[in-house]
N, C-alpha and C positions, 0 to 999 in steps of 0.2 A: 575203619582202616582196611584198605584193599591192597594187596601186593606190597605190604609193609610201607604204604604211603597213606598219608591223611589228606583227604580232599572232600569238598562238599558234593557228594554224589547226588543228593536230592535236596532241593530247596523249596520251602514253602514261603510264598511272598505275598503279603497283603499290599497289593499294588494301589489301592485307594481306600479311603474311609467313606467315600460317597456311597449312598445307597438310595434306591428308589422306593424302599419300604421304610416304615418306622415301627418295627416290631417292638413290643413292650419288653420282651425278654432280652433284647440286644440294644446296646447303646452306641454301636459303631457310627450310625448316621448322625449322632450328636457331635462327634469329633470334628473339629475344624482345622485339623493339621494340614499343612500343604503337602502336595504330591511331588514326586520327582518328575521332571519333564522327560520327554522321549529321548533326548540326547543322553541324559544321565542314565536312564534305564538301559539304553543300548550299550553304554560304556560298562555298566555293571555286568551285563550279560556277557560281554567280551571277556571280562575278567573271570567270571564263573566258568566259561567255556575253557579258558586257558588253564584253569585249576583242575578241570576234569569233570565238571558238573554234567550229568546226563539227563536229569529230570527237573523241571520247574513246575510247581503248581501255583497258579495265580488265584488269589482270593481277595477278600476285602472285608468290608463293604461289597459292593457289586462291581466286579471287574469289567462287566460289559458296558458300564457307563463311560469307560475311557474310549475316546474316539480313535486313539492310536493303538488299541489292543491288537488289531489285525497286523499292523506293521511290527509290533513287538513279537507276536507269535511267529511271523514269517522270519524275523531275524533269528529267533531261537532255532527254528528248523534249519536255517542256513548254517548255523553253528553246530548242528547235530544234537540239539537238546530237545528231548520230548517234552511236550507241554500238556498240562491239564488245567481246567478252569473249574473253580468252585463257585457256582452261581446260584442265586435264588430261583433262576429259571424263567422269570417273568419277561425278560427281554430277548430270549433266545429266538423266537420267530422273527422279531424285528431286526436282529443283529446277525443272524446266521450267515448271511451273504457277505458280510464285511469281515468275518474272522476266519 
């Protein structure tokens, strides 16, 4: 509660279940749930921005497996939302130019 108003200041978002690793201690990669498409994600980010969200942390699975992650991050920045990514780090060298 900030300034006597309730709003989601920070959001942790598991944006995908997909993962490029199959760690024994984690079962996320076994989940076959569907993901939201880019349009739906953008719509939710619009709503979060309207509500006053200032931070989003994208995780998963491995968020760098999403081809649209750069577009999603750009949209967050356009809405004044700070973004962090929780990644296993194996795809950073390959994807850094796209995000």
